[in-house]
Every structure is written in C-alpha cells, then in structure tokens.
C-alpha positions as a Markdown table, in Angstrom:
| # | Residue | x | y | z |
|---|---|---|---|---|
| 1 | Met | 21.9 | -4.0 | 1.7 |
| 2 | Gly | 20.9 | -3.7 | 5.4 |
| 3 | Cys | 18.5 | -1.3 | 6.4 |
| 4 | Cys | 20.8 | 1.2 | 7.7 |
| 5 | Ser | 23.2 | 1.4 | 4.6 |
| 6 | Gln | 23.2 | 4.4 | 2.4 |
| 7 | Ser | 21.6 | 4.5 | -0.7 |
| 8 | Ser | 18.9 | 6.4 | -2.7 |
| 9 | Gly | 15.6 | 5.9 | -4.9 |
| 10 | Lys | 11.7 | 5.4 | -4.5 |
| 11 | Asp | 11.6 | 1.2 | -5.6 |
| 12 | Gly | 12.9 | -0.9 | -3.8 |
| 13 | Glu | 15.4 | 0.9 | -2.8 |
| 14 | Met | 16.6 | 2.8 | 0.4 |
| 15 | Leu | 15.5 | 6.1 | 0.8 |
| 16 | Ser | 16.9 | 8.9 | 4.0 |
| 17 | Ser | 14.9 | 11.9 | 5.2 |
| 18 | Asp | 17.5 | 14.7 | 5.8 |
| 19 | Lys | 15.7 | 17.0 | 8.6 |
| 20 | Val | 16.6 | 14.6 | 11.1 |
| 21 | Thr | 19.5 | 13.8 | 13.5 |
| 22 | Asn | 20.6 | 10.8 | 14.5 |
| 23 | Glu | 19.5 | 10.4 | 17.5 |
| 24 | Glu | 15.3 | 10.6 | 15.5 |
| 25 | Ile | 16.6 | 8.2 | 12.7 |
| 26 | Ser | 14.9 | 5.0 | 12.6 |
| 27 | Cys | 15.7 | 2.3 | 10.0 |
| 28 | Leu | 12.5 | 0.3 | 8.8 |
| 29 | Asn | 10.9 | -1.8 | 6.2 |
| 30 | Leu | 7.9 | -0.7 | 4.7 |
| 31 | Val | 5.7 | -1.9 | 1.7 |
| 32 | Val | 4.8 | 1.5 | 0.1 |
| 33 | Gln | 2.9 | 1.2 | -2.8 |
| 34 | Gly | 3.3 | -2.2 | -3.0 |
| 35 | Lys | 6.4 | -1.9 | -3.4 |
| 36 | Pro | 9.6 | -3.0 | -0.5 |
| 37 | Leu | 11.3 | 0.0 | 0.6 |
| 38 | Gln | 13.9 | 0.1 | 3.1 |
| 39 | Tyr | 13.3 | 3.4 | 5.1 |
| 40 | Arg | 15.9 | 5.5 | 6.9 |
| 41 | Gly | 14.7 | 8.4 | 8.4 |
| 42 | Ser | 11.8 | 10.3 | 11.5 |
| 43 | Ala | 9.3 | 7.2 | 12.1 |
| 44 | Asp | 6.5 | 9.6 | 10.9 |
| 45 | Val | 3.9 | 9.5 | 8.4 |
| 46 | Arg | 4.9 | 13.2 | 7.8 |
| 47 | Ser | 8.9 | 12.9 | 7.4 |
| 48 | Leu | 8.1 | 9.8 | 5.0 |
| 49 | Leu | 6.3 | 12.4 | 3.0 |
| 50 | Glu | 8.6 | 14.3 | 2.4 |
| 51 | Ser | 11.2 | 12.6 | 2.3 |
| 52 | Arg | 9.4 | 11.1 | -1.0 |
| 53 | Gly | 8.5 | 14.5 | -2.7 |
| 54 | Glu | 4.9 | 14.3 | -1.7 |
| 55 | Asn | 3.0 | 17.2 | -0.5 |
| 56 | Pro | 0.9 | 16.6 | 2.4 |
| 57 | Met | -1.9 | 18.4 | 1.6 |
| 58 | Tyr | -2.8 | 16.5 | -1.2 |
| 59 | Val | -2.6 | 13.0 | -0.4 |
| 60 | Asn | -4.3 | 11.0 | 2.4 |
| 61 | Val | -2.0 | 7.7 | 3.6 |
| 62 | Arg | -3.6 | 4.3 | 3.9 |
| 63 | Ile | -1.8 | 1.9 | 6.7 |
| 64 | Asn | -2.3 | -1.6 | 6.8 |
| 65 | Asp | -6.1 | -0.5 | 5.8 |
| 66 | Glu | -6.5 | 2.3 | 7.8 |
| 67 | Val | -7.0 | 5.9 | 5.7 |
| 68 | Leu | -5.7 | 8.5 | 8.4 |
| 69 | Gly | -6.6 | 12.1 | 8.3 |
| 70 | His | -4.2 | 14.7 | 7.1 |
| 71 | Arg | -3.5 | 16.5 | 9.9 |
| 72 | Asp | -2.2 | 14.0 | 12.0 |
| 73 | Phe | 0.9 | 12.5 | 10.1 |
| 74 | Glu | 3.2 | 14.0 | 12.2 |
| 75 | His | 1.9 | 12.6 | 14.9 |
| 76 | Ile | 1.7 | 9.2 | 13.5 |
| 77 | Ser | 4.1 | 7.0 | 13.9 |
| 78 | Leu | 5.6 | 4.5 | 11.3 |
| 79 | His | 6.4 | 1.0 | 12.4 |
| 80 | Asp | 8.8 | -1.9 | 11.2 |
| 81 | Gly | 6.7 | -4.0 | 8.5 |
| 82 | Asp | 3.9 | -1.5 | 7.8 |
| 83 | Ser | 2.0 | -1.1 | 4.7 |
| 84 | Ile | 1.5 | 2.2 | 3.3 |
| 85 | Asp | -0.7 | 3.4 | 0.2 |
| 86 | Phe | -0.8 | 7.0 | -0.6 |
| 87 | Leu | -4.4 | 8.0 | -2.0 |
| 88 | Tyr | -5.2 | 10.9 | -4.4 |
| 89 | Tyr | -7.3 | 13.3 | -4.9 |
| 90 | Met | -8.6 | 13.0 | -8.3 |
| 91 | Gly | -11.4 | 16.1 | -9.6 |
| 92 | Gly | -13.9 | 15.4 | -13.2 |
| 93 | Gly | -15.4 | 17.4 | -15.5 |
| 94 | Thr | -18.8 | 15.3 | -14.5 |
| 95 | Cys | -20.7 | 17.9 | -13.7 |
| 96 | Leu | -20.0 | 21.0 | -16.2 |
| 97 | Thr | -19.7 | 18.0 | -19.2 |
| 98 | Leu | -23.4 | 16.9 | -18.0 |
| 99 | Gln | -24.7 | 20.9 | -17.7 |
| 100 | Met | -23.2 | 21.9 | -21.4 |
| 101 | Lys | -24.9 | 18.6 | -22.5 |
| 102 | Lys | -28.5 | 19.5 | -21.1 |
| 103 | Ser | -27.9 | 23.5 | -22.5 |
| 104 | Ser | -27.2 | 21.8 | -26.2 |
| 105 | Gly | -30.0 | 19.9 | -26.2 |
| 106 | Ile | -28.6 | 16.6 | -26.5 |
| 107 | Arg | -30.4 | 13.7 | -25.2 |
| 108 | Gly | -29.9 | 10.3 | -23.4 |
| 109 | Ile | -28.7 | 11.9 | -20.6 |
C-alpha cells in the first residue's frame, strides 16, 4: 500500500489526521514506538499526537533521540524517516510508602 492510500490503524498501518485540508497534508513514513507507520496529515508533532488519541499535555516526545519540550509541538515539523517515541509521566507512592513505614515503626528503611 502506498503512503497516500486511505487506511487506518495504529500498528504498521496508515494513520490520517482529520483536521487538515489537501494543501496541508503530508505523507510520511515514520517509526512510532518502534513500529513503522505511514502517516498522512499535517507534518507537525501536535497533529501526529492528536491523530493517535494522545493528549499533548501528558506526554513528552523524542524524535531521533532528541527529547522535545511539549509546548512546542505545533511548531516542530516531522520528516520522512523520523523515529518517534512517546514518553509518559509516571507517578508513584514512594514518599507516602516511606512515610507510612516510618510512622508505623517498621525497621529497615
């Protein structure tokens, strides 16, 4: 299937952004999360994120080993062959767990 054929999916398929006009559409062969993706849409990071259902406020992006600031997503262009990874923020309860152990008198902290 050619890059500008119509199809949909997440893994090794083509993904199309619905918010673009014909003049703004790019057709790119990308590697996203380690899997090939034929992307048809605006050639900026924000459009790629939105087309995959990602919230730009909760993810950082690494393109070709460079981590991007999330506020610049709409100004950063994608290029054919780019390797893109989504980096998610993770929360944990380490501080609360340690505080609970200390207050209960558990040794070995």
